[in-house]
C-alpha positions as CSV (number, residue, x, y, z in Angstrom):
1,M,0.0,0.0,0.0
2,K,1.4,3.4,-1.0
3,T,1.2,6.1,1.6
4,T,1.2,9.8,0.9
5,P,2.3,12.6,3.2
6,V,-0.3,14.4,5.2
7,P,-0.9,17.8,3.4
8,N,-0.5,21.1,5.2
9,I,-4.1,22.0,6.3
10,Y,-3.2,25.7,5.9
11,D,-2.9,25.2,2.2
12,Y,-6.6,24.5,2.1
13,L,-7.6,27.3,4.6
14,L,-5.5,30.2,3.5
15,P,-5.5,32.2,0.2
16,E,-3.9,30.3,-2.6
17,G,-0.1,30.4,-2.7
18,I,0.3,32.3,0.6
19,T,2.0,29.4,2.4
20,E,4.8,29.5,-0.1
21,Y,6.0,32.8,1.4
22,F,4.4,32.8,4.8
23,E,4.2,30.4,7.7
24,V,1.6,30.3,10.4
25,S,3.5,31.2,13.6
26,T,0.6,31.5,16.1
27,V,-3.2,31.0,16.2
28,H,-5.3,33.0,18.7
29,Q,-9.0,32.5,19.5
30,K,-11.0,34.9,21.5
31,E,-14.8,34.1,21.6
32,D,-15.9,33.8,17.9
33,V,-12.7,35.4,16.4
34,L,-9.8,33.3,15.1
35,T,-6.6,35.2,14.3
36,L,-3.9,33.4,12.4
37,V,-0.5,35.1,12.6
38,L,1.5,34.7,9.4
39,E,5.2,35.5,9.3
40,E,6.9,36.0,6.0
41,R,9.6,33.4,5.4
42,N,13.2,34.4,5.2
43,I,13.3,34.1,1.5
44,Y,15.0,36.9,-0.4
45,P,12.8,39.0,-2.7
46,E,13.2,38.3,-6.4
47,G,16.2,40.1,-7.8
48,Y,18.2,40.0,-4.5
49,Q,19.3,36.4,-4.4
50,D,22.9,37.4,-5.2
51,K,22.9,40.3,-2.6
52,K,24.1,40.1,1.0
53,L,20.9,40.8,2.9
54,E,20.4,40.8,6.7
55,S,17.0,40.1,8.1
56,K,15.9,43.1,10.2
57,G,12.7,41.8,11.7
58,F,9.2,42.7,10.6
59,Y,7.1,45.8,9.6
60,P,4.1,46.5,11.8
61,S,1.4,43.9,11.3
62,S,-1.4,44.2,8.8
63,F,-4.8,42.6,9.4
64,L,-7.0,41.1,6.7
65,E,-10.4,39.5,7.0
66,D,-10.8,36.1,5.4
67,F,-13.5,33.4,5.0
68,P,-15.1,32.4,8.3
69,I,-14.3,28.9,9.6
70,R,-17.0,27.0,11.5
71,K,-18.9,30.2,12.6
72,N,-15.7,32.0,13.6
73,K,-14.6,35.2,12.0
74,V,-11.1,34.8,10.6
75,Y,-8.4,37.5,10.6
76,L,-5.0,37.0,9.1
77,E,-2.3,39.0,10.9
78,I,0.4,39.5,8.3
79,R,3.9,40.1,9.4
80,R,6.0,41.2,6.4
81,R,9.7,40.8,6.7
82,K,12.3,43.5,6.0
83,W,16.0,43.1,5.1
84,R,18.9,45.4,5.0
85,D,21.3,45.4,2.0
86,S,24.7,45.3,3.8
87,E,26.4,47.0,0.8
88,T,24.0,49.9,0.3
89,G,22.3,50.1,3.7
90,T,18.9,50.3,2.0
91,T,15.9,48.5,3.4
92,V,14.5,45.8,1.1
93,S,11.1,44.1,1.2
94,R,8.7,42.2,-1.1
95,D,5.7,44.2,-2.5
96,W,2.5,42.3,-1.5
97,H,-1.0,42.9,-2.8
98,L,-3.1,40.7,-0.6
99,T,-6.2,42.8,-0.2
100,A,-9.0,43.6,-2.5
101,K,-8.8,47.3,-3.5
102,G,-10.5,49.6,-1.0
103,T,-11.1,46.8,1.6
104,S,-9.4,44.9,4.3
105,Y,-10.6,41.6,2.9
106,T,-8.5,39.1,1.1
107,K,-9.0,39.1,-2.6
108,E,-10.7,35.7,-2.6
109,F,-13.1,36.7,0.2
110,A,-14.0,40.0,-1.5
111,S,-14.6,38.2,-4.8
112,F,-16.9,35.7,-3.0
113,L,-18.8,38.5,-1.3
114,K,-19.3,40.3,-4.6
115,R,-20.6,37.2,-6.3
116,V,-23.3,36.8,-3.6
117,G,-24.4,40.4,-3.9
118,W,-22.9,41.9,-0.7
119,T,-21.8,45.5,-0.8
120,P,-19.9,47.2,1.9
121,L,-21.6,49.9,4.0
122,R,-20.3,53.3,3.4
C-alpha cells in the first residue's frame, strides 16, 4: 500500500499560494474570532538572491479578514519581513498585494462577497 504525506491543512484554509512565502506562527482564538499570525519566510525577494541581505525583523502587522471557519470570524495578521542590504544600507522588502482594492478583505473573500451580492456599508 502506497502512503502519501499528510498535506498542510493551511494550504486549504488560506489564500492560494500564501503558504509558499508565509508560515503560520501562532493562532489565537477569542470568543468567535480566530486570528492566524502569518510571518513572511526568510526568502530573499526576487532580484536580490545574489545580494548580501540581513533580516531586520518585521514591519508592523497588517490585518486582513478572510473566510469564516466554523462560525468563527477569521483574521490574518500578516507580518511582512524586511531586510537590509549590507552593501548599500537600504531596506528591502517584497511588495505584497493581498487585499481587494478599498477593503481589508483578502482578494478571494472579497470576490466571493461580490458574487453573492454583498456590498460594503459606506
